[in-house]
Biopython code that builds the backbone (N, CA, C, O; Angstrom):
import numpy as np
from Bio.PDB.StructureBuilder import StructureBuilder

atoms = [
    (1, "UNK", "N", (0.851, -1.177, 0.000)),
    (1, "UNK", "CA", (0.000, 0.000, 0.000)),
    (1, "UNK", "C", (0.894, 1.237, 0.000)),
    (1, "UNK", "O", (1.905, 1.290, 0.701)),
    (2, "UNK", "N", (0.515, 2.206, -0.779)),
    (2, "UNK", "CA", (1.219, 3.490, -0.810)),
    (2, "UNK", "C", (0.289, 4.561, -0.262)),
    (2, "UNK", "O", (-0.912, 4.562, -0.535)),
    (3, "UNK", "N", (0.863, 5.471, 0.514)),
    (3, "UNK", "CA", (0.062, 6.582, 1.030)),
    (3, "UNK", "C", (0.966, 7.770, 1.298)),
    (3, "UNK", "O", (2.082, 7.627, 1.797)),
    (4, "UNK", "N", (0.459, 8.945, 0.956)),
    (4, "UNK", "CA", (1.157, 10.188, 1.221)),
    (4, "UNK", "C", (0.713, 10.706, 2.589)),
    (4, "UNK", "O", (-0.471, 10.960, 2.806)),
    (5, "UNK", "N", (1.666, 10.860, 3.508)),
    (5, "UNK", "CA", (1.386, 11.345, 4.861)),
    (5, "UNK", "C", (2.356, 12.479, 5.146)),
    (5, "UNK", "O", (3.571, 12.291, 5.088)),
    (6, "UNK", "N", (1.828, 13.642, 5.450)),
    (6, "UNK", "CA", (2.648, 14.827, 5.727)),
    (6, "UNK", "C", (3.692, 15.060, 4.631)),
    (6, "UNK", "O", (4.863, 15.331, 4.896)),
    (7, "UNK", "N", (3.212, 14.942, 3.387)),
    (7, "UNK", "CA", (4.041, 15.190, 2.196)),
    (7, "UNK", "C", (5.191, 14.213, 2.016)),
    (7, "UNK", "O", (6.163, 14.518, 1.325)),
    (8, "UNK", "N", (5.089, 13.047, 2.629)),
    (8, "UNK", "CA", (6.089, 11.999, 2.447)),
    (8, "UNK", "C", (5.359, 10.739, 1.995)),
    (8, "UNK", "O", (4.321, 10.381, 2.551)),
    (9, "UNK", "N", (5.908, 10.069, 0.980)),
    (9, "UNK", "CA", (5.295, 8.861, 0.442)),
    (9, "UNK", "C", (5.785, 7.640, 1.222)),
    (9, "UNK", "O", (6.988, 7.405, 1.333)),
    (10, "UNK", "N", (4.848, 6.878, 1.754)),
    (10, "UNK", "CA", (5.150, 5.631, 2.449)),
    (10, "UNK", "C", (4.647, 4.484, 1.590)),
    (10, "UNK", "O", (3.554, 4.550, 1.028)),
    (11, "UNK", "N", (5.454, 3.427, 1.490)),
    (11, "UNK", "CA", (5.127, 2.295, 0.634)),
    (11, "UNK", "C", (5.480, 1.009, 1.376)),
    (11, "UNK", "O", (6.649, 0.763, 1.673)),
    (12, "UNK", "N", (4.484, 0.196, 1.671)),
    (12, "UNK", "CA", (4.752, -1.053, 2.396)),
    (12, "UNK", "C", (5.623, -2.008, 1.582)),
    (12, "UNK", "O", (6.326, -2.841, 2.154)),
    (13, "UNK", "N", (5.584, -1.895, 0.260)),
    (13, "UNK", "CA", (6.427, -2.762, -0.578)),
    (13, "UNK", "C", (7.908, -2.434, -0.444)),
    (13, "UNK", "O", (8.758, -3.273, -0.741)),
    (14, "UNK", "N", (8.223, -1.223, 0.000)),
    (14, "UNK", "CA", (9.616, -0.808, 0.161)),
    (14, "UNK", "C", (10.083, -0.901, 1.615)),
    (14, "UNK", "O", (11.211, -0.521, 1.928)),
    (15, "UNK", "N", (9.228, -1.403, 2.499)),
    (15, "UNK", "CA", (9.542, -1.468, 3.922)),
    (15, "UNK", "C", (9.703, -2.925, 4.356)),
    (15, "UNK", "O", (9.240, -3.844, 3.679)),
    (16, "UNK", "N", (10.365, -3.117, 5.491)),
    (16, "UNK", "CA", (10.570, -4.445, 6.056)),
    (16, "UNK", "C", (9.406, -4.787, 6.984)),
    (16, "UNK", "O", (9.078, -4.019, 7.888)),
    (17, "UNK", "N", (8.785, -5.944, 6.756)),
    (17, "UNK", "CA", (7.716, -6.377, 7.652)),
    (17, "UNK", "C", (8.328, -6.872, 8.959)),
    (17, "UNK", "O", (9.176, -7.764, 8.955)),
    (18, "UNK", "N", (7.896, -6.291, 10.072)),
    (18, "UNK", "CA", (8.399, -6.661, 11.398)),
    (18, "UNK", "C", (7.532, -7.759, 12.009)),
    (18, "UNK", "O", (8.048, -8.780, 12.463)),
    (19, "UNK", "N", (6.228, -7.550, 12.019)),
    (19, "UNK", "CA", (5.302, -8.535, 12.578)),
    (19, "UNK", "C", (3.891, -8.258, 12.076)),
    (19, "UNK", "O", (3.606, -7.232, 11.459)),
    (20, "UNK", "N", (3.029, -9.214, 12.368)),
    (20, "UNK", "CA", (1.646, -9.102, 11.908)),
    (20, "UNK", "C", (0.714, -9.608, 13.006)),
    (20, "UNK", "O", (0.985, -10.619, 13.654)),
    (21, "UNK", "N", (-0.374, -8.897, 13.200)),
    (21, "UNK", "CA", (-1.422, -9.306, 14.124)),
    (21, "UNK", "C", (-2.647, -9.598, 13.279)),
    (21, "UNK", "O", (-3.187, -8.701, 12.631)),
    (22, "UNK", "N", (-3.087, -10.843, 13.280)),
    (22, "UNK", "CA", (-4.192, -11.225, 12.403)),
    (22, "UNK", "C", (-5.060, -12.295, 13.070)),
    (22, "UNK", "O", (-4.973, -13.473, 12.723)),
    (23, "UNK", "N", (-5.895, -11.883, 14.023)),
    (23, "UNK", "CA", (-6.733, -12.871, 14.696)),
    (23, "UNK", "C", (-7.862, -13.420, 13.824)),
    (23, "UNK", "O", (-8.392, -14.496, 14.103)),
    (24, "UNK", "N", (-8.233, -12.688, 12.772)),
    (24, "UNK", "CA", (-9.320, -13.123, 11.901)),
    (24, "UNK", "C", (-9.031, -12.621, 10.494)),
    (24, "UNK", "O", (-9.204, -11.436, 10.210)),
    (25, "UNK", "N", (-8.594, -13.506, 9.617)),
    (25, "UNK", "CA", (-8.189, -13.098, 8.267)),
    (25, "UNK", "C", (-9.240, -13.393, 7.197)),
    (25, "UNK", "O", (-9.008, -13.119, 6.020)),
    (26, "UNK", "N", (-10.373, -13.938, 7.581)),
    (26, "UNK", "CA", (-11.419, -14.238, 6.605)),
    (26, "UNK", "C", (-12.154, -12.953, 6.231)),
    (26, "UNK", "O", (-12.937, -12.419, 7.018)),
    (27, "UNK", "N", (-11.891, -12.468, 5.029)),
    (27, "UNK", "CA", (-12.414, -11.173, 4.612)),
    (27, "UNK", "C", (-13.931, -11.145, 4.442)),
    (27, "UNK", "O", (-14.510, -10.071, 4.275)),
    (28, "UNK", "N", (-14.573, -12.288, 4.479)),
    (28, "UNK", "CA", (-16.028, -12.332, 4.413)),
    (28, "UNK", "C", (-16.683, -12.067, 5.763)),
    (28, "UNK", "O", (-17.904, -11.927, 5.840)),
    (29, "UNK", "N", (-15.899, -11.999, 6.809)),
    (29, "UNK", "CA", (-16.392, -11.774, 8.169)),
    (29, "UNK", "C", (-16.368, -10.282, 8.473)),
    (29, "UNK", "O", (-15.383, -9.609, 8.171)),
    (30, "UNK", "N", (-17.433, -9.757, 9.064)),
    (30, "UNK", "CA", (-17.475, -8.340, 9.421)),
    (30, "UNK", "C", (-16.394, -7.975, 10.430)),
    (30, "UNK", "O", (-16.024, -6.806, 10.541)),
    (31, "UNK", "N", (-15.887, -8.952, 11.162)),
    (31, "UNK", "CA", (-14.884, -8.707, 12.205)),
    (31, "UNK", "C", (-13.457, -9.043, 11.774)),
    (31, "UNK", "O", (-12.560, -9.092, 12.616)),
    (32, "UNK", "N", (-13.230, -9.276, 10.482)),
    (32, "UNK", "CA", (-11.866, -9.621, 10.095)),
    (32, "UNK", "C", (-10.934, -8.460, 10.420)),
    (32, "UNK", "O", (-11.300, -7.291, 10.306)),
    (33, "UNK", "N", (-9.712, -8.819, 10.831)),
    (33, "UNK", "CA", (-8.756, -7.806, 11.271)),
    (33, "UNK", "C", (-7.340, -8.269, 10.964)),
    (33, "UNK", "O", (-6.932, -9.363, 11.357)),
    (34, "UNK", "N", (-6.600, -7.429, 10.262)),
    (34, "UNK", "CA", (-5.199, -7.688, 9.956)),
    (34, "UNK", "C", (-4.436, -6.382, 10.149)),
    (34, "UNK", "O", (-4.749, -5.376, 9.512)),
    (35, "UNK", "N", (-3.438, -6.397, 11.026)),
    (35, "UNK", "CA", (-2.582, -5.234, 11.250)),
    (35, "UNK", "C", (-1.138, -5.693, 11.048)),
    (35, "UNK", "O", (-0.687, -6.646, 11.684)),
    (36, "UNK", "N", (-0.431, -5.016, 10.170)),
    (36, "UNK", "CA", (0.934, -5.399, 9.842)),
    (36, "UNK", "C", (1.872, -4.231, 10.112)),
    (36, "UNK", "O", (1.673, -3.123, 9.613)),
    (37, "UNK", "N", (2.898, -4.502, 10.911)),
    (37, "UNK", "CA", (3.874, -3.478, 11.279)),
    (37, "UNK", "C", (5.080, -3.565, 10.355)),
    (37, "UNK", "O", (5.645, -4.640, 10.151)),
    (38, "UNK", "N", (5.466, -2.421, 9.801)),
    (38, "UNK", "CA", (6.616, -2.322, 8.901)),
    (38, "UNK", "C", (7.602, -1.288, 9.432)),
    (38, "UNK", "O", (7.246, -0.388, 10.194)),
    (39, "UNK", "N", (8.849, -1.448, 9.005)),
    (39, "UNK", "CA", (9.887, -0.454, 9.279)),
    (39, "UNK", "C", (10.430, 0.009, 7.934)),
    (39, "UNK", "O", (10.844, -0.801, 7.105)),
    (40, "UNK", "N", (10.422, 1.319, 7.728)),
    (40, "UNK", "CA", (10.882, 1.876, 6.453)),
    (40, "UNK", "C", (12.406, 1.873, 6.401)),
    (40, "UNK", "O", (13.061, 1.718, 7.431)),
    (41, "UNK", "N", (12.974, 2.044, 5.212)),
    (41, "UNK", "CA", (14.434, 2.157, 5.117)),
    (41, "UNK", "C", (15.000, 3.327, 5.934)),
    (41, "UNK", "O", (16.173, 3.315, 6.307)),
    (42, "UNK", "N", (14.159, 4.340, 6.212)),
    (42, "UNK", "CA", (14.570, 5.488, 7.029)),
    (42, "UNK", "C", (14.458, 5.218, 8.525)),
    (42, "UNK", "O", (14.802, 6.075, 9.339)),
    (43, "UNK", "N", (13.975, 4.020, 8.892)),
    (43, "UNK", "CA", (13.835, 3.670, 10.301)),
    (43, "UNK", "C", (12.521, 4.090, 10.929)),
    (43, "UNK", "O", (12.376, 4.034, 12.150)),
    (44, "UNK", "N", (11.553, 4.513, 10.113)),
    (44, "UNK", "CA", (10.239, 4.879, 10.633)),
    (44, "UNK", "C", (9.341, 3.641, 10.649)),
    (44, "UNK", "O", (9.532, 2.702, 9.876)),
    (45, "UNK", "N", (8.371, 3.665, 11.540)),
    (45, "UNK", "CA", (7.437, 2.548, 11.645)),
    (45, "UNK", "C", (6.101, 2.940, 11.050)),
    (45, "UNK", "O", (5.581, 4.024, 11.315)),
    (46, "UNK", "N", (5.551, 2.043, 10.240)),
    (46, "UNK", "CA", (4.229, 2.257, 9.661)),
    (46, "UNK", "C", (3.381, 1.022, 9.962)),
    (46, "UNK", "O", (3.867, -0.109, 9.945)),
    (47, "UNK", "N", (2.118, 1.269, 10.233)),
    (47, "UNK", "CA", (1.187, 0.202, 10.549)),
    (47, "UNK", "C", (0.099, 0.187, 9.497)),
    (47, "UNK", "O", (-0.676, 1.133, 9.364)),
    (48, "UNK", "N", (0.056, -0.917, 8.745)),
    (48, "UNK", "CA", (-0.988, -1.097, 7.740)),
    (48, "UNK", "C", (-2.116, -1.871, 8.401)),
    (48, "UNK", "O", (-1.905, -2.971, 8.912)),
    (49, "UNK", "N", (-3.313, -1.297, 8.390)),
    (49, "UNK", "CA", (-4.459, -1.871, 9.099)),
    (49, "UNK", "C", (-5.592, -2.133, 8.122)),
    (49, "UNK", "O", (-5.942, -1.278, 7.308)),
    (50, "UNK", "N", (-6.162, -3.335, 8.215)),
    (50, "UNK", "CA", (-7.337, -3.693, 7.428)),
    (50, "UNK", "C", (-8.376, -4.255, 8.378)),
    (50, "UNK", "O", (-8.038, -4.954, 9.333)),
    (51, "UNK", "N", (-9.629, -3.955, 8.120)),
    (51, "UNK", "CA", (-10.663, -4.507, 8.969)),
    (51, "UNK", "C", (-12.013, -4.533, 8.302)),
    (51, "UNK", "O", (-12.287, -3.776, 7.370)),
    (52, "UNK", "N", (-12.856, -5.424, 8.801)),
    (52, "UNK", "CA", (-14.211, -5.582, 8.291)),
    (52, "UNK", "C", (-15.137, -4.484, 8.763)),
    (52, "UNK", "O", (-14.725, -3.563, 9.469)),
    (53, "UNK", "N", (-16.385, -4.592, 8.369)),
    (53, "UNK", "CA", (-17.387, -3.564, 8.634)),
    (53, "UNK", "C", (-17.673, -3.355, 10.117)),
    (53, "UNK", "O", (-18.215, -2.314, 10.492)),
    (54, "UNK", "N", (-17.323, -4.318, 10.971)),
    (54, "UNK", "CA", (-17.572, -4.190, 12.409)),
    (54, "UNK", "C", (-16.308, -3.813, 13.187)),
    (54, "UNK", "O", (-16.272, -3.952, 14.409)),
    (55, "UNK", "N", (-15.277, -3.339, 12.491)),
    (55, "UNK", "CA", (-14.030, -2.963, 13.151)),
    (55, "UNK", "C", (-13.823, -1.458, 13.106)),
    (55, "UNK", "O", (-14.574, -0.737, 12.448)),
    (56, "UNK", "N", (-12.811, -0.994, 13.801)),
    (56, "UNK", "CA", (-12.497, 0.438, 13.817)),
    (56, "UNK", "C", (-12.021, 0.946, 12.454)),
    (56, "UNK", "O", (-11.956, 2.157, 12.243)),
    (57, "UNK", "N", (-11.692, 0.056, 11.539)),
    (57, "UNK", "CA", (-11.190, 0.461, 10.221)),
    (57, "UNK", "C", (-12.303, 0.529, 9.164)),
    (57, "UNK", "O", (-12.034, 0.838, 8.003)),
    (58, "UNK", "N", (-13.528, 0.245, 9.557)),
    (58, "UNK", "CA", (-14.664, 0.282, 8.636)),
    (58, "UNK", "C", (-14.854, 1.691, 8.076)),
    (58, "UNK", "O", (-14.549, 2.688, 8.731)),
    (59, "UNK", "N", (-15.357, 1.743, 6.873)),
    (59, "UNK", "CA", (-15.652, 3.006, 6.192)),
    (59, "UNK", "C", (-17.137, 3.060, 5.866)),
    (59, "UNK", "O", (-17.742, 2.028, 5.576)),
    (60, "UNK", "N", (-17.735, 4.253, 5.909)),
    (60, "UNK", "CA", (-19.150, 4.363, 5.531)),
    (60, "UNK", "C", (-19.328, 4.088, 4.043)),
    (60, "UNK", "O", (-18.448, 4.378, 3.232)),
    (61, "UNK", "N", (-20.469, 3.529, 3.705)),
    (61, "UNK", "CA", (-20.751, 3.302, 2.287)),
    (61, "UNK", "C", (-22.021, 4.044, 1.891)),
    (61, "UNK", "O", (-22.820, 4.437, 2.742)),
    (62, "UNK", "N", (-22.190, 4.224, 0.603)),
    (62, "UNK", "CA", (-23.361, 4.939, 0.084)),
    (62, "UNK", "C", (-24.639, 4.249, 0.543)),
    (62, "UNK", "O", (-24.732, 3.022, 0.542)),
    (63, "UNK", "N", (-25.614, 5.048, 0.932)),
    (63, "UNK", "CA", (-26.896, 4.505, 1.353)),
    (63, "UNK", "C", (-26.937, 4.064, 2.799)),
    (63, "UNK", "O", (-27.907, 3.445, 3.236)),
    (64, "UNK", "N", (-25.889, 4.378, 3.546)),
    (64, "UNK", "CA", (-25.838, 3.971, 4.954)),
    (64, "UNK", "C", (-25.076, 2.674, 5.124)),
    (64, "UNK", "O", (-24.753, 1.990, 4.152)),
    (65, "UNK", "N", (-24.803, 2.356, 6.339)),
    (65, "UNK", "CA", (-24.049, 1.148, 6.622)),
    (65, "UNK", "C", (-22.560, 1.376, 6.531)),
    (65, "UNK", "O", (-22.092, 2.495, 6.322)),
    (66, "UNK", "N", (-21.833, 0.305, 6.691)),
    (66, "UNK", "CA", (-20.375, 0.369, 6.639)),
    (66, "UNK", "C", (-19.826, -0.790, 5.821)),
    (66, "UNK", "O", (-20.489, -1.808, 5.624)),
    (67, "UNK", "N", (-18.617, -0.611, 5.359)),
    (67, "UNK", "CA", (-17.918, -1.645, 4.619)),
    (67, "UNK", "C", (-16.495, -1.736, 5.152)),
    (67, "UNK", "O", (-16.064, -0.898, 5.945)),
    (68, "UNK", "N", (-15.777, -2.747, 4.718)),
    (68, "UNK", "CA", (-14.395, -2.916, 5.177)),
    (68, "UNK", "C", (-13.545, -1.730, 4.743)),
    (68, "UNK", "O", (-13.885, -1.017, 3.799)),
    (69, "UNK", "N", (-12.439, -1.532, 5.445)),
    (69, "UNK", "CA", (-11.553, -0.429, 5.105)),
    (69, "UNK", "C", (-10.123, -0.742, 5.478)),
    (69, "UNK", "O", (-9.829, -1.747, 6.125)),
    (70, "UNK", "N", (-9.252, 0.136, 5.057)),
    (70, "UNK", "CA", (-7.840, -0.008, 5.390)),
    (70, "UNK", "C", (-7.218, 1.366, 5.536)),
    (70, "UNK", "O", (-7.711, 2.352, 4.990)),
    (71, "UNK", "N", (-6.119, 1.412, 6.286)),
    (71, "UNK", "CA", (-5.397, 2.668, 6.464)),
    (71, "UNK", "C", (-3.931, 2.372, 6.740)),
    (71, "UNK", "O", (-3.551, 1.246, 7.060)),
    (72, "UNK", "N", (-3.134, 3.396, 6.609)),
    (72, "UNK", "CA", (-1.704, 3.311, 6.876)),
    (72, "UNK", "C", (-1.362, 4.451, 7.820)),
    (72, "UNK", "O", (-1.668, 5.611, 7.544)),
    (73, "UNK", "N", (-0.724, 4.114, 8.938)),
    (73, "UNK", "CA", (-0.392, 5.109, 9.955)),
    (73, "UNK", "C", (1.097, 5.074, 10.270)),
    (73, "UNK", "O", (1.715, 4.010, 10.289)),
    (74, "UNK", "N", (1.659, 6.240, 10.513)),
    (74, "UNK", "CA", (3.044, 6.347, 10.958)),
    (74, "UNK", "C", (3.014, 6.401, 12.479)),
    (74, "UNK", "O", (2.256, 7.177, 13.061)),
    (75, "UNK", "N", (3.843, 5.571, 13.127)),
    (75, "UNK", "CA", (3.878, 5.506, 14.588)),
    (75, "UNK", "C", (5.297, 5.759, 15.085)),
    (75, "UNK", "O", (6.271, 5.369, 14.441)),
    (76, "UNK", "N", (5.403, 6.423, 16.245)),
    (76, "UNK", "CA", (6.725, 6.547, 16.858)),
    (76, "UNK", "C", (7.001, 5.274, 17.654)),
    (76, "UNK", "O", (6.118, 4.431, 17.810)),
    (77, "UNK", "N", (8.231, 5.136, 18.159)),
    (77, "UNK", "CA", (8.632, 3.905, 18.846)),
    (77, "UNK", "C", (7.754, 3.592, 20.055)),
    (77, "UNK", "O", (7.414, 2.433, 20.291)),
    (78, "UNK", "N", (7.387, 4.615, 20.818)),
    (78, "UNK", "CA", (6.555, 4.395, 22.003)),
    (78, "UNK", "C", (5.182, 3.845, 21.606)),
    (78, "UNK", "O", (4.675, 2.922, 22.245)),
    (79, "UNK", "N", (4.590, 4.400, 20.570)),
    (79, "UNK", "CA", (3.287, 3.930, 20.100)),
    (79, "UNK", "C", (3.388, 2.499, 19.569)),
    (79, "UNK", "O", (2.482, 1.692, 19.773)),
    (80, "UNK", "N", (4.491, 2.191, 18.890)),
    (80, "UNK", "CA", (4.686, 0.830, 18.381)),
    (80, "UNK", "C", (4.827, -0.152, 19.543)),
    (80, "UNK", "O", (4.245, -1.236, 19.519)),
    (81, "UNK", "N", (5.587, 0.222, 20.541)),
    (81, "UNK", "CA", (5.764, -0.645, 21.706)),
    (81, "UNK", "C", (4.421, -0.869, 22.413)),
    (81, "UNK", "O", (4.121, -1.988, 22.829)),
    (82, "UNK", "N", (3.623, 0.175, 22.547)),
    (82, "UNK", "CA", (2.281, 0.028, 23.120)),
    (82, "UNK", "C", (1.429, -0.919, 22.281)),
    (82, "UNK", "O", (0.729, -1.776, 22.821)),
    (83, "UNK", "N", (1.489, -0.764, 20.966)),
    (83, "UNK", "CA", (0.738, -1.635, 20.060)),
    (83, "UNK", "C", (1.171, -3.084, 20.255)),
    (83, "UNK", "O", (0.329, -3.979, 20.328)),
    (84, "UNK", "N", (2.480, -3.320, 20.339)),
    (84, "UNK", "CA", (3.004, -4.681, 20.548)),
    (84, "UNK", "C", (2.496, -5.273, 21.864)),
    (84, "UNK", "O", (2.115, -6.443, 21.915)),
    (85, "UNK", "N", (2.491, -4.474, 22.912)),
    (85, "UNK", "CA", (1.999, -4.959, 24.202)),
    (85, "UNK", "C", (0.502, -5.261, 24.130)),
    (85, "UNK", "O", (0.059, -6.303, 24.613)),
    (86, "UNK", "N", (-0.273, -4.367, 23.538)),
    (86, "UNK", "CA", (-1.724, -4.569, 23.423)),
    (86, "UNK", "C", (-2.058, -5.816, 22.617)),
    (86, "UNK", "O", (-3.022, -6.517, 22.924)),
    (87, "UNK", "N", (-1.268, -6.093, 21.593)),
    (87, "UNK", "CA", (-1.542, -7.221, 20.699)),
    (87, "UNK", "C", (-0.823, -8.500, 21.136)),
    (87, "UNK", "O", (-0.955, -9.545, 20.499)),
    (88, "UNK", "N", (-0.062, -8.406, 22.228)),
    (88, "UNK", "CA", (0.682, -9.553, 22.748)),
    (88, "UNK", "C", (1.601, -10.167, 21.683)),
    (88, "UNK", "O", (1.628, -11.381, 21.479)),
    (89, "UNK", "N", (2.346, -9.291, 21.018)),
    (89, "UNK", "CA", (3.296, -9.709, 19.991)),
    (89, "UNK", "C", (4.436, -10.483, 20.666)),
    (89, "UNK", "O", (4.835, -10.156, 21.784)),
    (90, "UNK", "N", (4.946, -11.485, 19.999)),
    (90, "UNK", "CA", (6.014, -12.338, 20.518)),
    (90, "UNK", "C", (7.142, -11.502, 21.131)),
    (90, "UNK", "O", (7.666, -10.589, 20.494)),
    (91, "UNK", "N", (7.502, -11.822, 22.362)),
    (91, "UNK", "CA", (8.513, -11.063, 23.103)),
    (91, "UNK", "C", (9.853, -10.985, 22.422)),
    (91, "UNK", "O", (10.539, -9.970, 22.538)),
    (92, "UNK", "N", (10.253, -12.033, 21.706)),
    (92, "UNK", "CA", (11.562, -12.003, 21.043)),
    (92, "UNK", "C", (11.591, -10.958, 19.929)),
    (92, "UNK", "O", (12.624, -10.331, 19.691)),
    (93, "UNK", "N", (10.481, -10.774, 19.259)),
    (93, "UNK", "CA", (10.395, -9.750, 18.211)),
    (93, "UNK", "C", (10.477, -8.366, 18.851)),
    (93, "UNK", "O", (11.190, -7.488, 18.364)),
    (94, "UNK", "N", (9.748, -8.184, 19.934)),
    (94, "UNK", "CA", (9.715, -6.889, 20.619)),
    (94, "UNK", "C", (11.099, -6.537, 21.152)),
    (94, "UNK", "O", (11.561, -5.407, 20.986)),
    (95, "UNK", "N", (11.762, -7.497, 21.791)),
    (95, "UNK", "CA", (13.093, -7.238, 22.351)),
    (95, "UNK", "C", (14.096, -6.939, 21.243)),
    (95, "UNK", "O", (14.911, -6.027, 21.380)),
    (96, "UNK", "N", (14.048, -7.690, 20.155)),
    (96, "UNK", "CA", (15.025, -7.452, 19.082)),
    (96, "UNK", "C", (14.875, -6.069, 18.464)),
    (96, "UNK", "O", (15.853, -5.488, 17.995)),
    (97, "UNK", "N", (13.660, -5.540, 18.460)),
    (97, "UNK", "CA", (13.409, -4.246, 17.836)),
    (97, "UNK", "C", (13.494, -3.075, 18.818)),
    (97, "UNK", "O", (13.877, -1.969, 18.436)),
    (98, "UNK", "N", (13.136, -3.319, 20.087)),
    (98, "UNK", "CA", (12.993, -2.218, 21.054)),
    (98, "UNK", "C", (13.719, -2.457, 22.370)),
    (98, "UNK", "O", (13.290, -1.963, 23.413)),
    (99, "UNK", "N", (14.789, -3.194, 22.333)),
    (99, "UNK", "CA", (15.527, -3.512, 23.570)),
    (99, "UNK", "C", (15.867, -2.256, 24.362)),
    (99, "UNK", "O", (15.830, -2.264, 25.592)),
    (100, "UNK", "N", (16.198, -1.179, 23.659)),
    (100, "UNK", "CA", (16.602, 0.075, 24.322)),
    (100, "UNK", "C", (15.440, 0.752, 25.062)),
    (100, "UNK", "O", (15.677, 1.670, 25.847)),
    (101, "UNK", "N", (14.198, 0.324, 24.833)),
    (101, "UNK", "CA", (13.041, 0.927, 25.492)),
    (101, "UNK", "C", (12.480, 0.051, 26.626)),
    (101, "UNK", "O", (11.569, 0.464, 27.344)),
    (102, "UNK", "N", (13.024, -1.141, 26.775)),
    (102, "UNK", "CA", (12.446, -2.109, 27.706)),
    (102, "UNK", "C", (13.267, -2.152, 29.000)),
    (102, "UNK", "O", (14.493, -2.261, 28.983)),
    (103, "UNK", "N", (12.551, -2.063, 30.108)),
    (103, "UNK", "CA", (13.201, -2.157, 31.422)),
    (103, "UNK", "C", (13.415, -3.634, 31.746)),
    (103, "UNK", "O", (12.581, -4.484, 31.432)),
    (104, "UNK", "N", (14.540, -3.914, 32.373)),
    (104, "UNK", "CA", (14.802, -5.303, 32.780)),
    (104, "UNK", "C", (14.956, -5.403, 34.275)),
    (104, "UNK", "O", (15.181, -6.494, 34.801)),
]
sb = StructureBuilder()
sb.init_structure("model")
sb.init_model(0)
sb.init_chain("A")
sb.init_seg("    ")
for serial, (resi, resn, name, xyz) in enumerate(atoms, 1):
    if name == "N":
        sb.init_residue(resn, " ", resi, " ")
    sb.init_atom(name, np.array(xyz, "f"), 0.0, 1.0, " ", f" {name:<3s}", serial, name[0])
structure = sb.get_structure()
């Protein structure tokens, strides 16, 4: 996915995938949810989010109702670490990426 954010072009195809949170990947389900964390060549973190009509990523559709949607967000390290904790991302991935932010 490509998206222009604050006059800078972000492209998931040019970034390294760090991890993925996908408790429900069946796109026919209103609750499907896929969030993929990437790191750009510049060291920035971007989160590509997709979700069904019953998720926070849903978009309104013509005539009322909602449909699935997707977005791309730039996150700082603290926000990424919070996201990892909320999603219970594997500790080895978190430590390898954010060791300098973790208390021992």
